[in-house]
C-alpha positions as a Markdown table, in Angstrom:
| # | Residue | x | y | z |
|---|---|---|---|---|
| 1 | Met | 19.7 | 3.3 | 9.8 |
| 2 | Thr | 17.1 | 4.9 | 12.0 |
| 3 | Leu | 13.5 | 3.8 | 12.8 |
| 4 | Ile | 12.3 | 6.4 | 10.4 |
| 5 | Asp | 14.4 | 4.7 | 7.7 |
| 6 | Phe | 13.1 | 1.3 | 8.8 |
| 7 | Phe | 9.5 | 2.4 | 8.3 |
| 8 | Lys | 10.2 | 3.7 | 4.8 |
| 9 | Lys | 9.9 | 0.0 | 3.9 |
| 10 | Asp | 6.2 | 0.3 | 4.7 |
| 11 | Arg | 5.3 | 0.6 | 1.1 |
| 12 | Phe | 1.6 | 1.1 | 1.6 |
| 13 | Ala | 2.1 | 4.0 | 4.0 |
| 14 | Val | 4.7 | 5.5 | 1.7 |
| 15 | Met | 2.4 | 5.1 | -1.3 |
| 16 | Ala | -0.4 | 6.9 | 0.7 |
| 17 | Gly | 1.9 | 9.8 | 1.3 |
| 18 | Ala | 2.4 | 9.2 | 5.1 |
| 19 | Glu | 5.8 | 10.1 | 6.4 |
| 20 | Leu | 7.4 | 9.9 | 9.9 |
| 21 | Leu | 8.7 | 13.1 | 11.3 |
| 22 | Glu | 10.0 | 12.0 | 14.7 |
| 23 | Val | 10.4 | 8.8 | 16.7 |
| 24 | Lys | 11.6 | 8.5 | 20.3 |
| 25 | Glu | 10.9 | 5.9 | 23.0 |
| 26 | Gly | 7.1 | 5.4 | 23.2 |
| 27 | Tyr | 6.4 | 8.3 | 20.9 |
| 28 | Ala | 6.1 | 9.1 | 17.2 |
| 29 | Arg | 4.8 | 11.9 | 15.0 |
| 30 | Ala | 3.8 | 11.6 | 11.3 |
| 31 | Arg | 2.2 | 13.7 | 8.6 |
| 32 | Met | 0.4 | 13.4 | 5.3 |
| 33 | Lys | -0.5 | 16.1 | 2.8 |
| 34 | Ile | -4.0 | 15.6 | 1.5 |
| 35 | Thr | -4.1 | 15.3 | -2.2 |
| 36 | Pro | -7.1 | 14.8 | -4.6 |
| 37 | Asp | -6.2 | 11.0 | -4.5 |
| 38 | His | -7.1 | 11.0 | -0.8 |
| 39 | Leu | -10.6 | 12.2 | -1.3 |
| 40 | Asn | -13.7 | 10.0 | -1.2 |
| 41 | Gly | -16.9 | 10.4 | -3.2 |
| 42 | Gly | -18.1 | 13.1 | -0.8 |
| 43 | Gly | -15.1 | 15.2 | -1.5 |
| 44 | Val | -13.4 | 14.7 | 1.9 |
| 45 | Cys | -10.4 | 12.7 | 3.0 |
| 46 | Gln | -11.1 | 9.0 | 2.9 |
| 47 | Gly | -11.1 | 7.4 | 6.4 |
| 48 | Gly | -8.7 | 4.7 | 5.3 |
| 49 | Ala | -6.1 | 7.3 | 4.5 |
| 50 | Leu | -6.4 | 8.8 | 8.0 |
| 51 | Phe | -6.3 | 5.3 | 9.5 |
| 52 | Thr | -3.1 | 4.6 | 7.5 |
| 53 | Leu | -1.4 | 7.7 | 8.9 |
| 54 | Ala | -2.5 | 6.9 | 12.5 |
| 55 | Asp | -1.4 | 3.3 | 12.1 |
| 56 | Leu | 2.1 | 4.3 | 10.9 |
| 57 | Ala | 2.5 | 6.6 | 13.9 |
| 58 | Phe | 1.3 | 3.8 | 16.2 |
| 59 | Ala | 3.7 | 1.3 | 14.7 |
| 60 | Ala | 6.7 | 3.6 | 15.1 |
| 61 | Ala | 5.8 | 4.5 | 18.7 |
| 62 | Val | 5.4 | 0.8 | 19.9 |
| 63 | Asn | 8.4 | -0.4 | 17.8 |
| 64 | Ser | 10.6 | 2.3 | 19.3 |
| 65 | His | 11.9 | -0.2 | 21.8 |
| 66 | Leu | 13.4 | -2.2 | 18.9 |
| 67 | Gln | 11.3 | -5.3 | 19.5 |
| 68 | Leu | 9.1 | -6.2 | 16.5 |
| 69 | Thr | 5.5 | -5.3 | 17.4 |
| 70 | Phe | 2.3 | -5.8 | 15.4 |
| 71 | Ser | -1.1 | -4.3 | 16.0 |
| 72 | Thr | -3.7 | -6.8 | 17.3 |
| 73 | Thr | -6.7 | -4.4 | 17.6 |
| 74 | Ser | -7.3 | -0.9 | 16.4 |
| 75 | Asn | -10.1 | 1.6 | 16.7 |
| 76 | Ile | -10.6 | 5.0 | 15.2 |
| 77 | Thr | -13.2 | 7.6 | 15.8 |
| 78 | Tyr | -13.6 | 10.3 | 13.2 |
| 79 | Leu | -14.5 | 13.7 | 14.8 |
| 80 | Arg | -14.3 | 16.1 | 11.8 |
| 81 | Ser | -13.9 | 15.8 | 8.1 |
| 82 | Ile | -11.1 | 17.4 | 6.2 |
| 83 | Ala | -10.6 | 18.0 | 2.5 |
| 84 | Glu | -7.3 | 19.8 | 2.1 |
| 85 | Gly | -4.1 | 20.7 | 3.9 |
| 86 | Thr | -1.8 | 18.6 | 5.9 |
| 87 | Val | -2.8 | 16.2 | 8.7 |
| 88 | Tyr | -0.6 | 15.1 | 11.6 |
| 89 | Ala | -0.6 | 12.0 | 13.7 |
| 90 | Glu | 0.9 | 12.0 | 17.2 |
| 91 | Ala | 1.2 | 8.6 | 18.9 |
| 92 | Val | 1.9 | 8.1 | 22.6 |
| 93 | Glu | 2.4 | 4.7 | 24.1 |
| 94 | Leu | 0.2 | 4.6 | 27.2 |
| 95 | Val | 1.2 | 1.1 | 28.3 |
| 96 | Asn | 4.7 | -0.3 | 27.6 |
| 97 | His | 4.0 | -3.9 | 28.5 |
| 98 | Lys | 6.6 | -6.4 | 27.5 |
| 99 | Arg | 4.0 | -8.3 | 25.3 |
| 100 | Met | 0.9 | -6.1 | 24.9 |
| 101 | Pro | 1.6 | -2.4 | 24.5 |
| 102 | Tyr | -1.3 | 0.1 | 24.1 |
| 103 | Ala | -1.1 | 3.5 | 22.4 |
| 104 | Glu | -3.3 | 6.5 | 21.5 |
| 105 | Val | -2.9 | 8.5 | 18.4 |
| 106 | Lys | -4.4 | 12.0 | 17.9 |
| 107 | Val | -4.9 | 13.1 | 14.3 |
| 108 | Thr | -5.0 | 16.8 | 13.8 |
| 109 | Asp | -5.0 | 19.3 | 11.0 |
| 110 | Glu | -2.3 | 21.9 | 10.5 |
| 111 | His | -4.1 | 24.3 | 13.0 |
| 112 | Gly | -4.1 | 21.7 | 15.7 |
| 113 | Glu | -7.8 | 20.9 | 15.4 |
| 114 | Leu | -8.6 | 17.3 | 16.3 |
| 115 | Ile | -9.7 | 15.2 | 13.3 |
| 116 | Ala | -9.7 | 11.7 | 14.8 |
| 117 | Ile | -8.6 | 9.6 | 17.7 |
| 118 | Phe | -7.0 | 6.2 | 17.1 |
| 119 | Thr | -6.3 | 3.6 | 19.8 |
| 120 | Ser | -4.5 | 0.3 | 19.3 |
| 121 | Ser | -3.0 | -2.5 | 21.2 |
| 122 | Gly | -0.1 | -4.6 | 19.9 |
| 123 | Tyr | 1.8 | -7.8 | 20.3 |
| 124 | Arg | 5.5 | -7.8 | 20.8 |
| 125 | Lys | 7.1 | -10.9 | 19.2 |
| 126 | Ser | 9.7 | -12.6 | 21.3 |
| 127 | Asn | 13.1 | -13.2 | 19.8 |
| 128 | Ala | 12.4 | -10.6 | 17.0 |
| 129 | Pro | 14.6 | -7.6 | 17.6 |
| 130 | Ile | 14.6 | -4.8 | 15.1 |
| 131 | Ile | 18.1 | -4.5 | 13.8 |
| 132 | Leu | 19.0 | -1.0 | 12.6 |
| 133 | Glu | 22.0 | -1.6 | 10.3 |
| 134 | Asp | 23.8 | 1.3 | 8.7 |
């Protein structure tokens, strides 16, 4: 099993259509195809859908060290709206602290245009390794 397989157990992210494309130490990339189910009353992608995509990328990046890590605070700034196409989230762990990592996630459209910036800190649980069984 890989970390990508591990995060397929994130049923909410899967239900939202978010999928991990790549995970390596301190880094993750995910995508989500916008469907009519993602649109809000104004006809653009709902902020919670974009947050879910960014949060999945964050989780994969900070858990790439195979120590169970949960978000403690998150912030997202929406810069542009989007109503169709595919959005991507690229997470980079900026601080790999043994207890409190910090990462930035850039959400872009399929042309590389910046849609949102998400930042989050996490808490690494002691004695809680992620076991990737085959």
